[in-house]
C-alpha positions, 0 to 999 in steps of 0.5 A: 834708971830702972824707971826709965827702963820700965817706961821704955819696955812699956812703950815697946809693948804698946807699940807692938800691940798697936802694930798687931791691932793694925795688922788684924784690922786688915783681916777683920770681916767676911771671907770666902774661897770662890766656890763658897765651900770655905767661909771665914769670919774674922773678928777682933779675937776669934776666927769662925770657919764654916766648912762643909756644914761644920764650924770651927772656932779659933783664937787668932793673932798675926804679925807682918807675915804669920797667922797664929791660931789657937783652937777653941772648938773643933779642929783648927781652921786651915790644917789639922793640929797646925797653929802657925801659917804664912799669909799674904794679903793683896795690896787692895786688901781684898784677897788673902793667901795662906799656907802651912809653913811646910808647904811650898805654895800658897792655897787658893785665893780667899776673897773678901766678901762685902755683902750678899750681892758681892758674894753672889757675883764672886761665886759666879766669878763675874762683875755686873754693875746693874743699871738703876731704875725706879718703880720696881717690882719683885721678880717673885711677884708673878712667876718663877725665873731662871737667872741669866747673868751677862757681865764681865770676867777678866774683861771678857763678856760672859753670859751664864746661869747659876750653873758652872756648866754654862759657857754661853747663851746657846747652852742656856737654851738647854738649861732652860728646859732642864730648869723647868723640868726640875721644878715641883710646880708646873711651869709654862709660858705664863708663869716662867720668866728669865731674870736678866742681870745685865751690866749697865755698860752693855749696849741695846743692840747686844741686849736685844740679841741676848733677848732674841736668843732666850725667846727662841726657847718659846718662853717670852717673859723677860724680867730685867733686874735693876737697882736703886736706893730702896733695893740696893743689893750692896746693903745686904748682909753677906748671908742674906738671901737675895730677891731681885727687883726690876721690870718686865721688858 
């Protein structure tokens, strides 16, 4: 009889471990809040958090609703001396919400990061599916460029630069002069360009309108960014520096 009880207990322990491992697998990977100030790297046993240039390392475990941390280096990653948190994961496993047990609401969304391009767009809060083209050159090959993005945010068409202040193409005109003035190397119409990252669903009439607005600054070099199998930005590591490839148009 004792042998049977031992077997039952062992089975229950193994089932519990298996269930825990399945839950942990849902979080393993790289995550970040939208502004990129807090980054989370979940591994099988350790959690590394980068915050304001500081790194914190924790052991971690979860069940169906709780996240448990044990500090290895520095403070714990979500709150001083806090070792247990409520967490919620979106159905498609790409957004994580966490709160202390004493808090009434969850904190800001923590987004799963797949690669450097995905990370870049999530910081911009944009979706841009680039068109594909062969025979591309590097954007840095012949000049210095101001990146201009035309994509979608919550289904709405958005045009912006890397600046959080941009609200439309008219403001990009002013940002052009500010960008040129901020460079150590003198830029003029021969070595300054707009790097255009435009979603492939945008029609030619709209693209031509965008180009006309940009060229009204007096700077005419337009470098359209594309992708292909050789320069696939989605194959980059999440911390890699992105280098755009495309053609002059």
